[in-house]
PLY file of the C-alpha trace (Angstrom):
ply
format ascii 1.0
element vertex 394
property float x
property float y
property float z
element edge 393
property int vertex1
property int vertex2
end_header
-4.54 -2.41 17.33
-2.66 -2.69 20.59
-1.56 0.64 22.03
0.95 -0.84 24.46
3.92 -3.15 24.24
3.20 -6.75 23.33
5.39 -9.81 23.02
5.06 -13.52 22.68
5.59 -14.25 26.39
5.06 -12.61 29.75
8.81 -12.45 30.31
10.25 -9.89 27.89
13.80 -10.96 28.67
16.93 -8.94 28.00
17.70 -6.84 24.95
19.64 -9.76 23.49
16.56 -12.00 23.66
14.14 -9.85 21.70
13.75 -7.50 18.78
11.76 -4.39 19.57
9.64 -2.86 16.80
7.93 0.49 17.22
4.60 0.96 15.45
3.72 4.61 14.73
0.36 4.12 12.98
-2.99 5.89 12.84
-5.98 4.67 14.83
-8.03 7.73 13.90
-8.23 10.33 11.13
-8.21 9.95 7.35
-5.33 7.46 7.29
-6.87 5.04 9.81
-8.61 2.97 7.09
-5.16 2.30 5.59
-3.27 1.79 8.88
-5.60 -0.14 11.19
-6.07 -3.37 9.22
-2.44 -3.67 8.04
-1.40 -2.94 11.64
-3.74 -5.60 12.97
-2.46 -8.09 10.41
1.13 -7.23 11.31
0.40 -7.95 14.99
-1.24 -11.22 13.98
1.95 -12.25 12.20
4.05 -11.16 15.20
1.93 -13.41 17.41
2.34 -16.35 15.02
6.11 -15.92 14.89
6.41 -15.61 18.67
4.16 -18.63 19.24
6.49 -20.60 16.95
9.52 -19.67 19.06
10.47 -16.29 17.61
13.36 -15.51 15.30
16.36 -17.65 16.20
15.00 -17.70 19.74
14.35 -13.94 19.85
10.77 -12.89 20.49
9.35 -9.81 18.78
8.18 -7.06 21.10
5.92 -4.35 19.69
5.44 -0.88 21.15
2.57 0.98 19.47
1.65 4.66 19.43
-1.41 6.22 17.76
-0.28 9.04 15.47
-3.87 10.14 14.66
-3.10 10.79 10.96
-0.99 13.81 11.93
2.49 14.30 10.41
3.62 16.24 13.49
2.49 13.40 15.75
4.35 10.85 13.59
7.63 12.69 14.14
7.02 12.97 17.88
6.01 9.32 18.16
9.14 8.23 16.28
11.33 10.23 18.65
9.60 8.70 21.67
9.80 5.16 20.31
13.50 5.48 19.49
14.14 6.77 23.00
12.47 3.60 24.30
15.06 1.48 22.52
13.36 0.13 19.42
15.40 -1.72 16.82
13.11 -0.85 13.90
10.30 1.63 13.23
7.07 0.98 11.32
5.46 4.11 9.85
2.04 4.80 8.27
0.67 3.76 4.90
1.48 7.05 3.17
4.61 8.92 2.13
3.39 12.35 3.27
2.46 11.03 6.70
5.45 8.72 7.11
8.11 11.23 6.12
8.53 13.01 9.50
8.92 9.71 11.36
11.18 8.17 8.74
13.40 11.27 8.84
13.81 10.90 12.60
14.70 7.22 12.19
17.16 8.00 9.40
19.01 10.51 11.56
19.16 7.94 14.37
20.44 5.11 12.16
17.27 3.05 12.78
15.57 1.32 9.81
12.06 2.63 9.15
9.60 0.55 7.13
6.32 2.09 5.99
3.61 -0.50 6.40
2.27 0.22 2.89
3.21 3.67 1.52
2.81 3.69 -2.24
4.68 6.76 -3.45
8.08 5.56 -4.80
9.91 8.39 -3.02
9.52 6.22 0.09
11.88 3.71 -1.49
14.45 5.64 -3.53
17.11 5.82 -0.72
17.79 9.52 -1.40
14.60 11.50 -0.71
14.39 10.47 2.96
17.50 8.33 3.27
18.95 4.87 2.91
17.42 3.57 6.15
13.89 4.09 4.81
11.78 1.30 3.23
8.21 0.59 2.15
6.43 -2.76 2.29
4.43 -1.98 -0.84
4.94 -2.45 -4.58
4.32 1.26 -5.07
2.07 3.63 -6.98
4.53 3.48 -9.89
3.77 -0.23 -10.23
0.05 0.36 -9.69
-0.17 3.08 -12.33
1.93 1.14 -14.82
-0.04 -2.07 -14.19
-3.35 -0.30 -14.76
-2.03 1.14 -18.01
-0.71 -2.20 -19.25
-3.91 -4.05 -18.38
-6.11 -1.47 -20.12
-3.90 -1.40 -23.22
-3.90 -5.20 -23.45
-7.69 -5.05 -23.22
-7.64 -3.05 -26.44
-8.32 0.39 -24.97
-6.15 2.90 -26.80
-7.38 6.29 -25.53
-7.59 7.47 -21.95
-8.60 10.50 -19.91
-6.79 11.12 -16.60
-8.70 12.49 -13.62
-6.01 13.42 -11.11
-6.49 13.70 -7.33
-3.92 16.27 -6.15
-4.29 15.64 -2.40
-1.29 13.37 -1.68
1.94 12.24 -3.32
0.59 8.70 -3.82
-2.18 9.83 -6.14
0.08 12.23 -8.03
2.64 9.53 -8.76
-0.02 6.95 -9.68
-1.31 9.35 -12.33
2.16 10.20 -13.64
3.26 6.58 -13.98
-0.05 5.53 -15.50
0.30 8.27 -18.12
3.92 7.45 -18.94
3.33 3.71 -19.23
0.18 4.08 -21.33
1.96 6.40 -23.76
5.03 4.14 -23.86
2.77 1.27 -24.92
1.28 3.36 -27.71
-1.86 4.63 -26.01
-3.01 8.24 -26.21
-4.00 10.51 -23.33
-6.79 12.64 -24.83
-7.33 14.87 -21.82
-6.47 15.54 -18.20
-8.25 17.19 -15.33
-7.60 17.50 -11.59
-9.46 17.85 -8.32
-8.24 18.62 -4.78
-9.34 15.35 -3.19
-9.87 15.09 0.54
-13.05 14.50 2.49
-15.46 16.73 0.52
-14.99 15.78 -3.10
-17.02 17.61 -5.72
-16.07 16.85 -9.34
-19.27 17.99 -11.04
-17.42 20.49 -13.24
-14.72 17.94 -14.14
-17.39 15.36 -14.96
-19.18 17.86 -17.20
-15.99 18.60 -19.13
-15.33 14.89 -19.65
-18.91 14.18 -20.72
-18.76 17.14 -23.09
-15.90 15.78 -25.18
-16.97 15.31 -28.79
-15.43 11.84 -28.79
-15.41 9.88 -25.58
-12.14 8.12 -24.68
-12.04 4.38 -24.17
-11.77 4.85 -20.39
-10.92 7.29 -17.60
-8.12 6.69 -15.10
-9.09 8.04 -11.67
-5.83 8.51 -9.76
-7.28 8.80 -6.27
-7.82 7.07 -2.92
-10.73 6.24 -0.65
-13.10 7.67 0.27
-12.62 10.59 -2.13
-11.84 8.41 -5.14
-14.99 6.34 -4.73
-17.02 9.51 -4.30
-15.52 10.87 -7.53
-16.49 7.69 -9.40
-20.04 7.87 -8.06
-20.29 11.48 -9.21
-18.98 10.54 -12.66
-21.76 7.98 -13.00
-24.38 10.37 -11.64
-23.27 12.93 -14.25
-23.83 10.43 -17.04
-20.22 9.46 -17.71
-20.57 5.80 -18.69
-17.11 4.89 -20.02
-15.04 2.36 -18.04
-13.09 3.56 -15.00
-9.62 2.26 -14.06
-8.03 3.13 -10.71
-5.14 2.22 -8.36
-5.17 0.02 -5.27
-6.20 2.73 -2.82
-9.79 2.30 -4.03
-9.78 -1.35 -2.95
-12.26 -2.75 -0.50
-15.78 -2.72 0.80
-15.77 1.09 1.01
-15.87 1.35 -2.77
-19.02 -0.78 -2.94
-20.62 1.17 -0.12
-19.99 4.53 -1.81
-20.57 3.87 -5.51
-23.78 1.92 -4.89
-25.09 -1.33 -6.28
-25.70 -0.11 -9.82
-22.21 1.09 -10.70
-20.41 -1.02 -13.27
-17.40 -0.99 -15.58
-15.01 -0.07 -12.75
-11.61 -1.76 -12.53
-8.76 -1.29 -10.09
-5.43 -2.90 -9.30
-5.41 -4.61 -5.88
-3.09 -6.91 -3.96
-5.54 -9.83 -3.86
-9.13 -10.82 -4.56
-10.70 -12.21 -1.38
-13.49 -11.80 1.19
-15.57 -9.18 -0.67
-14.23 -10.27 -4.10
-15.01 -13.56 -5.84
-13.72 -15.53 -8.80
-10.03 -15.92 -7.96
-8.39 -19.23 -7.18
-8.00 -18.97 -3.41
-4.83 -20.45 -1.95
-5.01 -22.36 1.31
-2.57 -19.87 2.86
-4.82 -16.93 1.95
-7.88 -18.65 3.41
-5.92 -19.39 6.58
-4.89 -15.75 6.88
-8.51 -14.56 6.60
-9.65 -17.12 9.17
-6.90 -16.17 11.63
-7.57 -12.45 11.16
-11.28 -12.91 11.78
-10.60 -15.02 14.87
-8.42 -12.29 16.40
-10.36 -9.19 15.36
-13.96 -10.32 14.98
-14.33 -9.48 11.30
-12.69 -10.29 7.99
-10.35 -7.78 6.32
-12.17 -5.00 4.46
-9.37 -4.46 1.92
-6.32 -6.28 0.58
-4.04 -3.73 2.29
-4.17 -5.96 5.37
-1.98 -8.47 3.55
0.79 -5.90 3.19
1.12 -5.56 6.97
1.13 -9.31 7.48
3.69 -9.86 4.72
5.84 -6.98 6.00
6.41 -8.74 9.31
7.42 -11.92 7.49
9.94 -9.93 5.44
11.29 -8.21 8.55
11.56 -11.53 10.37
13.47 -13.08 7.46
15.87 -10.14 7.45
16.39 -10.24 11.22
17.17 -13.94 10.97
19.94 -13.18 8.49
21.28 -10.03 10.17
24.71 -10.11 11.79
23.32 -8.18 14.75
20.43 -5.93 15.73
22.42 -2.78 15.04
20.74 -0.37 12.67
23.35 -0.79 9.98
23.25 -4.59 10.11
19.44 -4.62 10.00
19.49 -2.23 7.03
21.95 -4.46 5.18
19.83 -7.52 5.92
16.65 -5.82 4.69
18.40 -4.84 1.46
19.24 -8.50 0.86
15.87 -9.89 1.89
15.01 -11.45 -1.47
12.06 -13.78 -1.94
9.60 -14.03 0.96
6.84 -16.64 1.22
3.43 -15.00 1.76
-0.26 -15.99 1.56
-0.35 -14.61 -2.00
2.81 -16.43 -3.10
6.48 -15.52 -3.16
7.14 -11.78 -3.05
10.57 -10.20 -3.64
11.47 -7.50 -1.14
14.04 -4.74 -1.37
17.49 -4.32 -2.85
20.37 -1.97 -2.13
18.88 0.68 -4.45
15.13 -0.08 -4.43
13.70 -0.16 -0.91
10.24 -1.54 -1.70
8.66 -4.69 -3.09
10.50 -5.43 -6.31
8.35 -8.11 -7.92
4.66 -8.68 -7.22
1.84 -9.03 -9.74
-1.21 -6.84 -9.21
-4.71 -8.32 -9.14
-7.28 -6.55 -11.31
-10.72 -6.40 -9.69
-13.92 -5.58 -11.58
-16.83 -3.80 -9.91
-20.24 -4.44 -11.50
-23.76 -4.29 -10.10
-22.71 -4.16 -6.47
-20.22 -7.01 -6.68
-16.46 -7.35 -7.04
-14.96 -10.13 -9.14
-11.51 -11.23 -10.25
-10.68 -9.79 -13.69
-7.11 -11.05 -14.02
-3.54 -10.45 -12.93
-1.12 -7.96 -14.40
2.64 -7.89 -14.07
4.82 -5.18 -15.59
8.43 -5.91 -16.49
9.54 -2.28 -16.61
8.56 0.95 -14.88
8.98 4.16 -16.93
11.91 6.36 -15.97
10.39 9.79 -15.42
13.67 11.40 -14.37
12.34 11.82 -10.82
15.08 9.85 -9.07
13.06 6.64 -8.78
15.74 3.96 -8.45
13.05 1.29 -8.80
12.27 2.37 -12.37
14.02 0.93 -15.39
0 1
1 2
2 3
3 4
4 5
5 6
6 7
7 8
8 9
9 10
10 11
11 12
12 13
13 14
14 15
15 16
16 17
17 18
18 19
19 20
20 21
21 22
22 23
23 24
24 25
25 26
26 27
27 28
28 29
29 30
30 31
31 32
32 33
33 34
34 35
35 36
36 37
37 38
38 39
39 40
40 41
41 42
42 43
43 44
44 45
45 46
46 47
47 48
48 49
49 50
50 51
51 52
52 53
53 54
54 55
55 56
56 57
57 58
58 59
59 60
60 61
61 62
62 63
63 64
64 65
65 66
66 67
67 68
68 69
69 70
70 71
71 72
72 73
73 74
74 75
75 76
76 77
77 78
78 79
79 80
80 81
81 82
82 83
83 84
84 85
85 86
86 87
87 88
88 89
89 90
90 91
91 92
92 93
93 94
94 95
95 96
96 97
97 98
98 99
99 100
100 101
101 102
102 103
103 104
104 105
105 106
106 107
107 108
108 109
109 110
110 111
111 112
112 113
113 114
114 115
115 116
116 117
117 118
118 119
119 120
120 121
121 122
122 123
123 124
124 125
125 126
126 127
127 128
128 129
129 130
130 131
131 132
132 133
133 134
134 135
135 136
136 137
137 138
138 139
139 140
140 141
141 142
142 143
143 144
144 145
145 146
146 147
147 148
148 149
149 150
150 151
151 152
152 153
153 154
154 155
155 156
156 157
157 158
158 159
159 160
160 161
161 162
162 163
163 164
164 165
165 166
166 167
167 168
168 169
169 170
170 171
171 172
172 173
173 174
174 175
175 176
176 177
177 178
178 179
179 180
180 181
181 182
182 183
183 184
184 185
185 186
186 187
187 188
188 189
189 190
190 191
191 192
192 193
193 194
194 195
195 196
196 197
197 198
198 199
199 200
200 201
201 202
202 203
203 204
204 205
205 206
206 207
207 208
208 209
209 210
210 211
211 212
212 213
213 214
214 215
215 216
216 217
217 218
218 219
219 220
220 221
221 222
222 223
223 224
224 225
225 226
226 227
227 228
228 229
229 230
230 231
231 232
232 233
233 234
234 235
235 236
236 237
237 238
238 239
239 240
240 241
241 242
242 243
243 244
244 245
245 246
246 247
247 248
248 249
249 250
250 251
251 252
252 253
253 254
254 255
255 256
256 257
257 258
258 259
259 260
260 261
261 262
262 263
263 264
264 265
265 266
266 267
267 268
268 269
269 270
270 271
271 272
272 273
273 274
274 275
275 276
276 277
277 278
278 279
279 280
280 281
281 282
282 283
283 284
284 285
285 286
286 287
287 288
288 289
289 290
290 291
291 292
292 293
293 294
294 295
295 296
296 297
297 298
298 299
299 300
300 301
301 302
302 303
303 304
304 305
305 306
306 307
307 308
308 309
309 310
310 311
311 312
312 313
313 314
314 315
315 316
316 317
317 318
318 319
319 320
320 321
321 322
322 323
323 324
324 325
325 326
326 327
327 328
328 329
329 330
330 331
331 332
332 333
333 334
334 335
335 336
336 337
337 338
338 339
339 340
340 341
341 342
342 343
343 344
344 345
345 346
346 347
347 348
348 349
349 350
350 351
351 352
352 353
353 354
354 355
355 356
356 357
357 358
358 359
359 360
360 361
361 362
362 363
363 364
364 365
365 366
366 367
367 368
368 369
369 370
370 371
371 372
372 373
373 374
374 375
375 376
376 377
377 378
378 379
379 380
380 381
381 382
382 383
383 384
384 385
385 386
386 387
387 388
388 389
389 390
390 391
391 392
392 393
């Protein structure tokens, strides 16, 4: 991803002729796999918009800083970008990592949009503030969608294996549990592991395998690479029941880690493409993959890339409707963004109380024998209210 300012023309023009977006994303560290491709896709969409004449004649200018997966660096980068005169800040694909930068933007009255943070606290308008948004459906939707899909499949008992490393995984597990129980399912056991780069769940796998009656499936609330490592270790320990997981296990990395013999693994993703077969592929999605490959030399390795691309479309729609480029006017415009046309169909963004994607079906992907295939789509009408201040729940 570009580390310097970029715009659609050599002449950047005056402030009135452009919108300046600061990208504070990770090019290295454990968050890079979730920031690089969405960031690349976002820049691709910026280029497309600028090549088409911009937004009401205004070109988008991007200033990028590598935050190296460090919360302290995110806060510093946000301060520096705001001092350079940005109109809007883009933060990493994680609540824990985004929070320091979003807090700086909030205090400066500058809208901050996480490129794909899943934890719903990124979108509740009170935890970090009402200038903070996320261009993701959220781990509440992911957990609830996984629960609804499994229940509709006829699975009535579940075991939850909880990664405690980040807020995203914690909330995915909580919302999965609440939704599954609301539907009438039963959680027969829970266990936890610290997550991170050196996952070892041998003891947790032994406890699960030792249950007198095996549950219908295990929900692994985790993220890559640790989540994929945990699933591999479950299979190596002889745990053969189906595995269901959230979107952060999406992509080629899962296949690389679990191996070509792992089967009965299902996760909720944002699309089935490139490394996944069996879905009806829209022309717009094929065009996105082709354009991404042309610019970056390879196809996307996960569906997270789409979130960055779609985010820029949503931002551009809001800027086109904003009264001005002031922070308050941009915030108001983002809150009224509504339906946005994307390569995966129309997606509803933001409201005055829920600052994340409001309506987007999740794609269920099956992993079997070294291949990923489309297993269906799942939409949930309601998110459980856990009393945690999530304004997006109902």
